[in-house]
FISE-125183 format. One record per residue (C-alpha): x, y, z. Coordinates in steps of 0.05 Angstrom, whole numbers, padded with zeros to 5 digits, always signed. Example, Ala and Ser with C-alpha at 12.3 -4.5 7.8 and 13.67 -1.06 7.14 Angstrom:
BEGIN
+00246-00090+00156/+00273-00021+00143/
! end
This chain:
BEGIN
+01123+02129+03186/+01199+02105+03175/+01237+02138+03121/+01235+02077+03073/+01149+02092+03065/+01165+02167+03064/+01206+02147+03006/+01150+02111+02970/+01106+02174+02983/+01152+02221+02953/+01155+02178+02889/+01087+02165+02887/+01061+02235+02896/+01113+02262+02848/+01088+02210+02788/+01017+02233+02814/+01026+02314+02796/+01070+02294+02728/+01020+02253+02706/+00983+02280+02645/+00911+02269+02619/+00900+02241+02533/+00903+02329+02516/+00971+02330+02557/+00944+02371+02612/+00978+02354+02684/+00921+02320+02712/+00927+02361+02780/+00945+02433+02762/+01008+02462+02788/+00974+02509+02830/+00933+02458+02862/+01001+02409+02866/+01014+02416+02944/+01079+02416+02966/+01102+02353+02996/+01132+02369+03080/+01174+02315+03116/+01172+02335+03184/+01216+02294+03223/+01284+02296+03283/+01357+02319+03244/+01396+02266+03219/+01347+02214+03200/+01361+02212+03123/+01293+02260+03099/+01344+02293+03052/+01382+02226+03033/+01311+02195+03011/+01297+02258+02964/+01363+02251+02923/+01342+02179+02919/+01272+02191+02894/+01298+02239+02844/+01349+02188+02819/+01301+02128+02819/+01255+02170+02773/+01307+02202+02729/+01293+02271+02741/+01327+02335+02765/+01342+02357+02835/+01357+02421+02862/+01366+02432+02938/+01370+02495+02973/+01372+02517+03056/+01311+02567+03068/+01352+02586+03134/+01400+02615+03087/+01353+02655+03047/+01330+02732+03054/+01277+02761+03028/+01315+02795+02974/+01352+02722+02944/+01295+02688+02948/+01240+02736+02919/+01295+02775+02870/+01319+02847+02875/+01267+02900+02854/+01282+02950+02794/+01240+02992+02761/+01203+02985+02689/+01176+03039+02647/+01119+03023+02607/+01060+03056+02574/+00987+03035+02593/+00930+03066+02546/+00978+03122+02515/+00998+03143+02593/+01075+03122+02617/+01081+03095+02684/+01145+03074+02724/+01131+03002+02746/+01172+02955+02806/+01186+02882+02785/+01244+02833+02807/+01303+02805+02787/+01296+02731+02776/+01302+02692+02844/+01359+02656+02847/+01320+02598+02863/+01283+02601+02804/+01340+02619+02767/+01373+02548+02793/+01318+02508+02764/+01320+02539+02692/+01397+02534+02690/+01393+02458+02710/+01334+02451+02649/+01383+02484+02603/+01449+02451+02622/+01409+02378+02622/+01345+02382+02583/+01304+02355+02636/+01241+02381+02645/+01217+02343+02707/+01249+02352+02776/+01246+02361+02848/+01261+02431+02881/+01282+02409+02956/+01277+02475+03005/+01297+02446+03076/+01279+02473+03138/+01223+02523+03120/+01197+02523+03188/+01265+02558+03204/+01254+02622+03152/+01256+02692+03176/+01195+02734+03189/+01203+02780+03123/+01210+02716+03082/+01153+02683+03110/+01097+02720+03073/+01146+02705+03007/+01150+02629+03023/+01069+02626+03038/+01050+02653+02971/+01104+02608+02939/+01077+02545+02971/+01008+02559+02941/+01027+02593+02877/+01101+02573+02867/+01112+02636+02852/+01175+02676+02877/+01173+02751+02859/+01127+02743+02795/+01176+02679+02759/+01142+02624+02763/+01164+02547+02771/+01169+02509+02715/+01110+02466+02708/+01138+02392+02721/+01179+02415+02775/+01161+02390+02838/+01161+02414+02905/+01192+02383+02965/+01205+02411+03029/+01226+02394+03104/+01236+02416+03172/+01249+02397+03246/+01208+02387+03309/+01218+02463+03352/+01244+02414+03397/+01313+02401+03360/+01324+02476+03330/+01314+02541+03366/+01313+02573+03313/+01239+02546+03288/+01165+02576+03281/+01109+02537+03286/+01072+02539+03226/+01009+02568+03225/+00936+02535+03205/+00940+02575+03136/+01012+02545+03114/+01008+02472+03143/+00929+02480+03097/+00979+02483+03036/+01028+02431+03051/+01018+02349+03045/+01045+02332+03117/+01091+02274+03114/+01122+02251+03194/+01180+02205+03192/+01218+02176+03256/+01282+02144+03260/+01279+02069+03244/+01339+02016+03251/+01312+01959+03214/+01302+02008+03157/+01365+02045+03155/+01407+01977+03165/+01383+01959+03089/+01408+02025+03068/+01475+02019+03099/+01488+01948+03076/+01469+01977+03003/+01519+02038+03015/+01582+02003+03050/+01570+02026+03118/+01627+01991+03157/+01601+01923+03190/+01631+01944+03252/+01567+01997+03257/+01515+01949+03239/+01534+01894+03286/+01543+01939+03341/+01478+01967+03324/+01445+01901+03322/+01465+01883+03389/+01447+01949+03418/+01398+01985+03371/+01372+02029+03436/+01438+02063+03415/+01412+02083+03342/+01385+02150+03350/+01386+02191+03417/+01377+02258+03432/+01389+02282+03504/+01390+02345+03553/+01450+02355+03599/+01480+02400+03642/+01541+02404+03583/+01477+02420+03529/+01453+02375+03477/+01486+02307+03475/+01462+02265+03413/+01471+02202+03367/+01433+02201+03303/+01432+02165+03231/+01469+02219+03203/+01531+02206+03244/+01527+02128+03244/+01523+02133+03170/+01584+02179+03162/+01629+02148+03220/+01615+02081+03184/+01646+02112+03117/+01698+02137+03153/+01721+02074+03193/+01728+02044+03123/+01770+02104+03091/+01818+02097+03156/+01832+02020+03152/+01846+02025+03082/+01899+02085+03087/+01922+02042+03150/+01904+02093+03197/+01876+02086+03270/+01815+02103+03283/+01801+02123+03359/+01762+02144+03409/+01777+02211+03393/+01750+02202+03314/+01691+02166+03346/+01666+02220+03385/+01660+02272+03329/+01608+02238+03303/+01575+02205+03365/+01567+02267+03404/+01536+02218+03463/+01600+02206+03513/+01569+02140+03535/+01553+02112+03466/+01617+02141+03436/+01653+02104+03490/+01615+02042+03488/+01630+02037+03413/+01694+02046+03416/+01707+01988+03462/+01667+01945+03413/+01705+01967+03346/+01770+01946+03386/+01751+01889+03409/+01715+01876+03332/+01793+01892+03299/+01822+01842+03348/+01771+01788+03325/+01789+01802+03251/+01863+01799+03259/+01851+01737+03305/+01808+01695+03266/+01842+01704+03194/+01772+01709+03160/+01803+01700+03093/+01825+01630+03118/+01770+01604+03145/+01738+01622+03074/+01788+01591+03035/+01776+01528+03083/+01846+01538+03114/+01820+01554+03186/+01869+01514+03235/+01852+01476+03297/+01856+01527+03340/+01815+01577+03309/+01766+01527+03312/+01770+01512+03381/+01769+01589+03401/+01704+01591+03363/+01674+01538+03398/+01699+01559+03473/+01685+01635+03455/+01620+01682+03491/+01567+01693+03446/+01585+01768+03446/+01649+01741+03407/+01618+01692+03360/+01565+01746+03341/+01621+01795+03322/+01660+01736+03284/+01591+01722+03249/+01588+01794+03229/+01665+01790+03199/+01645+01727+03161/+01574+01761+03127/+01614+01820+03118/+01665+01785+03072/+01612+01745+03036/+01570+01805+03028/+01635+01836+02995/+01645+01775+02955/+01564+01778+02929/+01569+01852+02903/+01645+01841+02863/+01606+01785+02829/+01539+01824+02818/+01573+01891+02793/+01627+01857+02746/+01560+01817+02719/+01524+01879+02711/+01576+01917+02673/+01595+01857+02633/+01528+01849+02614/+01520+01936+02591/+01587+01922+02550/+01562+01854+02511/+01500+01900+02489/+01545+01958+02465/+01597+01908+02433/+01539+01865+02393/+01527+01940+02364/+01592+01948+02340/+01599+01887+02310/+01538+01891+02274/+01554+01962+02244/+01614+01933+02212/+01653+01996+02226/+01717+02012+02254/+01714+01982+02322/+01759+02031+02357/+01720+02094+02336/+01659+02069+02349/+01675+02046+02417/+01704+02111+02433/+01646+02140+02411/+01599+02095+02459/+01652+02118+02512/+01633+02188+02505/+01565+02174+02503/+01576+02138+02570/+01608+02200+02602/+01558+02244+02575/+01511+02211+02606/+01541+02201+02668/+01552+02282+02673/+01485+02292+02657/+01460+02256+02706/+01516+02286+02753/+01488+02354+02739/+01417+02338+02749/+01444+02317+02828/+01407+02247+02810/+01459+02198+02799/+01472+02152+02853/+01531+02133+02879/+01518+02051+02860/+01510+02081+02782/+01567+02131+02786/+01613+02059+02805/+01568+02028+02746/+01599+02083+02694/+01663+02079+02723/+01674+02011+02713/+01633+02017+02645/+01679+02065+02613/+01742+02025+02645/+01728+01963+02611/+01710+01990+02539/+01773+02038+02542/+01807+01972+02555/+01766+01938+02492/+01788+02004+02454/+01856+01990+02463/+01856+01923+02438/+01816+01943+02374/+01871+01989+02353/+01915+01927+02358/+01871+01876+02323/+01802+01897+02305/+01741+01870+02329/+01774+01806+02340/+01817+01827+02386/+01760+01861+02421/+01723+01799+02422/+01786+01754+02459/+01795+01810+02508/+01721+01799+02529/+01723+01725+02531/+01789+01729+02578/+01738+01766+02620/+01678+01725+02620/+01734+01669+02634/+01761+01707+02692/+01691+01728+02721/+01669+01640+02722/+01737+01637+02760/+01717+01688+02806/+01649+01666+02810/+01674+01597+02828/+01721+01623+02883/+01659+01657+02908/+01613+01602+02921/+01672+01562+02951/+01675+01622+02997/+01595+01613+03013/+01600+01539+03023/+01668+01545+03060/+01637+01593+03119/+01567+01548+03126/+01613+01485+03133/+01655+01527+03184/+01606+01540+03231/+01567+01478+03220/+01626+01433+03248/+01642+01495+03301/+01575+01508+03331/+01536+01451+03300/+01473+01439+03255/+01410+01474+03270/+01458+01521+03312/+01430+01600+03333/+01495+01627+03301/+01470+01591+03234/+01411+01622+03244/+01439+01693+03247/+01481+01690+03175/+01423+01651+03137/+01377+01717+03166/+01437+01763+03151/+01438+01741+03076/+01373+01740+03055/+01361+01815+03083/+01421+01840+03043/+01400+01858+02980/+01467+01844+02947/+01477+01770+02979/+01392+01757+02972/+01411+01776+02897/+01475+01740+02891/+01442+01675+02920/+01375+01678+02873/+01412+01682+02807/+01470+01629+02829/+01441+01587+02882/+01473+01569+02944/+01458+01496+02964/+01476+01508+03039/+01432+01568+03042/+01372+01540+03033/+01383+01478+03066/+01392+01512+03130/+01335+01569+03106/+01284+01506+03107/+01308+01484+03175/+01315+01541+03209/+01254+01596+03218/+01303+01648+03224/+01241+01707+03223/+01207+01686+03284/+01272+01668+03325/+01316+01725+03308/+01289+01768+03361/+01289+01714+03411/+01370+01716+03392/+01380+01791+03399/+01342+01789+03467/+01396+01735+03490/+01451+01775+03465/+01424+01845+03497/+01413+01808+03565/+01488+01790+03564/+01504+01867+03572/+01556+01876+03527/
! end
């Protein structure tokens, strides 16, 4: 199955294992809760979906790679205890608490979260001496006499033997104690994740044209040659940072992430063209309806690969616009709820807002300590704290009336921003209609991309876009998109 379906399986399994009956008993007792085992090639996002599942469920997450553990570190160190049984004295060997079990208790103490996921990676690479200990833990959730707290669910992962020389094939006894989930790379699913996590648009447009280069592992005379989803993800984020710092991302940088010489070279050439098109086409001018005749004429005469890159640049810009609007809307909504409470309490506005800032920061710290804070949620917390800090300064100078005035000013600025973004969407469609024609495949691609992106889809649902809806009805985009991409592939670009 693809990684998206695997994530759903994890969430549903965790919910089932945490379900209780009317007497407060777990409906599936801990000893019968089979650990989930994600089996799949490296770099496809197995670890990532575990973190996403924990964040969505609002529970803790502790991760360990079992290749870094010995029998002693997992089991605990032996100690001698002096005990008396039936009037006779004995020396009994016990174990100190396992580092892994102790980490769970530490998180419970620090965050107050009673439920969580204990993620053990590479369990099929453990040493021969650790293997019996792991088998006992998988069934009974016990390391050295110390039990995993109830409410903590075990999820494991591993790579098939063809990808890792250290892999030991799990025997039937072990596999029969696991809930096996086979995971395979899937570009279309990864693309949704990448669009939501600010992976560079050059990566997305390149892979849209050449999806066969998304995941590839080969054995060559020089050893393993590979490109993985993790590599594209990390490269996509690095390209954005390099551009923001005005640094040149060259082929040497790209080959550090794409460890396949041909694909790295091919993407380097594409990225250079992508940057050239970004400079030549003046995307900001197009969105502001200021594109000159020369730009329009060039777009009309461009080959389809150049047009496709141009479309990617345009949709990237409006996607970022949509993100900005939706994030500001959400943060203003959160701030409004807080300010209503401040107003209704009738207390000192500055002190009450300061208290809300502390609460927000504490909540963020707890979620971060529990490893269940997504990047998007972290951003919202930071934006909210910044906004409340401004309102606190307003309250110090003029009480709640000054806070209200500051909030009204922010809303007015937001409406101005919203109108600007609406104009950008309209101008993008107008430009494409004028240059490529109504009903063109270029407009089809734009409509498809806007529908597939979580932010633009939500923006259009919330604020509308007459141009989008007009073309959405006129074009059977889902049926025709694959045909268009096949045409692109035939160009051998």
